[in-house]
C-alpha positions, 0 to 999 in steps of 0.5 A: 032290735037286732031283727030290725036292723036285719030287716032295715039292711036286707041281711036275711032277705030271700032273694035266690028265694023269691027269683025262684018264684018270680014269673018275670025272672023265669021269663027272661032268664034264659030267652036267648038261652039256645042262641047262646048255646050255638054261639061261639062269641058267648063261650067268651061272655066273662072274657069280653065282658072284662075286657069292656070294664078293662077299657073303661079303667085304662081310658077313664083318666086319659079322656076326662074332656070327651067323656063320650067315649067312655059313655059308649064303653059303657053302655056297651057294658050295659047292654052285654050285661043285658045279653049275658043276663037273657042268654043265661042257663036258669042253673048257672050260678051267675043267673040274673045276680042280685044282692040287697045293694042292688035292690036299694041301687034300683030303688035310688034310680027309681027315685030319679026316674020320678024326679026327672018326670017332676024336673022343671027342666026335663029334658035336661034332667033326662040327661042326666038320668041316662048317664047315671042309668050307664054307671048303674049298667057298669056296676051290673057287669062289675058284680057279675064278673067280679064274682070270677077270682081271676077277673078281679084280680086282673081289674084291680091290678089294672087300676093300680097300674093305670094308677101308678101311670097316672101318680108318675106323670103327676110326680114328673109335673111337681119337678119340672112344672105344669102350667097352673090356673088361679083359681086352684088356691086363693090368689091373696095365699100365700101359696099363690105360687105354689105348683099343685100336679094334675097329671093326665086329668086337668084337675088336683082334685079330679087327681085326688079324687082318682089316687085315693082309693089306689092309694088305699088298695095299694097298701092292702096290696102289700098284705095281700100280694105273696112274693117279695118282686109282687111286694115290692111292686105294691110299695112302689106304687103306695108310695108314688100314689102318696106322693102325687095325692100330696103333691095335688094338695086337695083338702078334701082329698086330705080328708078322705084320705083320713076317713079311708085310712082310719076304716082301713086299720080298724078293718085290719085289726079286725081282720088279723085280730085273732093272730096277734097276741094279746100285746098287739090286739091290744096296743096295735091299732093306738101305736097305727094311729099314734104313727099317723099322727106322728106323720103328721105332726112332722109334715105340718111341722117341716113342709109350709105348703102342707101346714098352709093347706091344712090350716086353710081348711080351718080359715072359713071364710078367710080363704078364697075357696071356702068362701067360693063354696059356702056361697054355692051351699047356702043358695044349694040350701035354698033351692033344695027349700023350693024343691024339697020333695024330689029336687030339681032332677038329676045331673049337672045339666039341669043344675046349671039351668036352675043354679042361676036363678039362687047363685050369688053374683060372681059365684058361678058353680057347676054343682054343690060342692058336696055330695049329700047337698047334690043328691038332695038337690037332685032328688030331695029329700026322698033321694037323699034317703034311699042313698043314704040306706044305699050307703048303709046296705052296702056298707053292712053288707060288706061288713057281714061278707067279710066276717065270713070270709074271715072264718074262711081265711080267705085272703079275698077278705083283705081285698074287700077291705080295701073296697070298704075303706076305699069307698068310705074315704071317697064319700069322705071327699065328697062331703066337701067336693063333687068330683065323685061324679067325674066319670074317672072318679065314678067308675071307680066308685061302681067298680068297687060298689060292684066288688063289694056286691060280687061277695054277696052270699045269702045266709042260707047260701053260706050255711049250705057251704059251709056244710058242704066244707065240712062234709068234704072235711070229714069224707074219707080219702 
């Protein structure tokens, strides 16, 4: 059974050996090597890559209404990744850095290509495919440069500082007011006058999707950062991000945060397990979950707005937002039934062209309001299967690398824990919403997927590193 799981998750796939015998790899990698050796600019290749990704992180929350800027930046990221790959030294440790995650991403992209070719609206689907490809190029560059601890640290710190800026402005909106759209809250609800903040992102649900990874990562920073100044900064980030997240009042965000925190607690318990006394090994997780439940009960009892928002989740069609989503889901399911194998093609443009034929009157929608339904309607059952396979391989790869980092007692494992928990939380949010597809959120998703991939080492590589470590420890001084 274990062997079947390893095959299914590509855990023992000999990628390094395959690349060493691949004619395509031998032909492409190093094609521009001689030019790179004489180029002053390419000597700063990783720094330039980090600068491009930094610009994406800096501009993402401020370009919600002008996504073309991010598109151009991600195109530059992809072009530079290709330039670095073609000009790599064959013996470079970063040469065509490929992991099991890369293979499943490539598989899903291939399904999207087929879905585009078979789409009833090919031109609109092609635009969606191009947009999706830009995100995958961003992922490829991130997975490559995040193998550097310095770049990894810089990009994580940058994102946390940007989220702090976004969070501060969102908290300010709560106290000084912000214009509201009637569609954000059920107009017949007692919360119709409630202020939902949206900071620079223009939408409370989108703000929650952007801040959710920041809440998880700032909590991880409390453990990972050394010194009281750094820890105080991490605590400040956590408090501000959590407050702004709460004021956004996103019910999908609450679900995602709950999922992310559960995963985070379990992984932290595993990480620190061998350092804990027997009492804490047994009771730490129940006590932490008890604390979360107690905090929830207090907030539920003392905050009417929070209580009403939570109760509205279970109101079914009694809440206008729920009723809207249910009607959209029913229409999307009919679309999937008519396009079951490869779907209608990727992207919201093709969705907007096909959905009106299935929608109920007065229920216009720009998406399926669920990641799984969106993937299924865009790429069919084949695409949904490959997407779920990608998720399984990604989380399994992260778990295997976490085990290796724990054995090495590397603090980098904490950031891997944060990435896994944040990705799980974003999926939890995405189960009932599709802000995941917006550039401000999707760019963070692929950054974190790249972070998980950057830790990957094959079993053979890990054994070699362990042997080298043992030899260095046993060598005479």
